N, C-alpha and C positions, 0 to 999 in steps of 0.2 A: 473523419475516420483516421486521418494521420495523427491527430492528437491522442487518440486512444492507442494507436500503434506505438507511439513514442512512450506513452505511459507503461504499456505492457513490457517493452524492452527495458526501460529504466528500472522498473520494479523487479523484473526477472534477474537483472544483473547483480542485485544484492540479496533479494529474498531467497532465491534458489540456493546459492552457496551457504547462506546462513542456516536455512532449514536443513540442508545436508550435513552441516557441521554440528548443529545443536540437537538434531533429532534422529529418529530411525526412519525418516521418510525416504522413499525411493526417489530417483530422479524424476520419474513420471509423476508421482504424487506431488513433489515440490513444484514442478512446472504447472500442474493443474491448479494447485492451491494459489500460486503466484498469479496465474492468469485470472482465476475466479475473483481473487481479492482485487486485482487491478480493475476489472470490469465493474465490480460492485462499487469500488471507491470512485471510479470515473463518473458514474451516473449519480451516485449519492453526494460525494464530496465536491467534484469539479463542476457538475452541471446544476446542482442545487445550492449546497452550503456556500460554496465560493461566491456564487452570484449574490446570494442573499446576505451573507454575514462577513465576507472578506477572507483574506488569506490566513489570518490567525486561527479563526474558527475552523476553517477547512483543514488546516494542517493538524490541529488537535483532533478533529474528527477522524482524519485518515490514520493517525497514530493509534487512537483507541479502537478504530475498526480493525486495524491490522492485528492488534493484540487479541481482541475478542474473537475474530474470525479464525485466526490461527490456533487459538486455544480450543475452539469448538472442533475444528478439523483435526487437530492433533489429538484431542481426546477420543474422537470417533475412530481414528486410525491407530491409536496407541503409540504415538510418536515419542512420548516421554519428555515433552517440553516442560521445563520448569518456568515459574513466573519470572525469574530474573532473565532467562533466555528470551522469553516473550517480550520482556521490557526492552532488551537490546534490539530486537527486531523492530519493535514499535517505534523506538527512538530513531533508528536509522531510517525507517519508513517516513517518519515525520520530517526529518531533515531533507530527504530526497524530495518529498512532496512539496515542501516549502519552495525548493528551487524549481520544481516543475510548475508550480503556480506562478512564480515569477516569469518563467518561460511563456506561460499562457498569456500573461500580461502583454508581452511583446508581440505575441502571435495574433491576439485578437485586437479588434478596433476598440472595443470597450475596455475600460480600466476598472480593476477591482480595488476596493478600499482595504 
């Protein structure tokens, strides 16, 4: 549970401000989108892809997931996010996720390739 909490906080530290800067999202919408994305990425990326395919694949998957998820939510809520803005958020997400995966290495007994 503490791993998920760390992920929620790390992602919120950069995703929420970027969403507020780049889009028409409210603070509540940005927080909910960040939390939902973090939970989805934790179970898909960290619990499955990271174990099976390693840090590189999980980092790429997290970045792509961020772009697609935020595009879908942004379209539904008319946030006005452009693809370059989504790309910035996705790249920042991937960089933070790469570091988070390295943290998981130290945290867990098992080592990821």
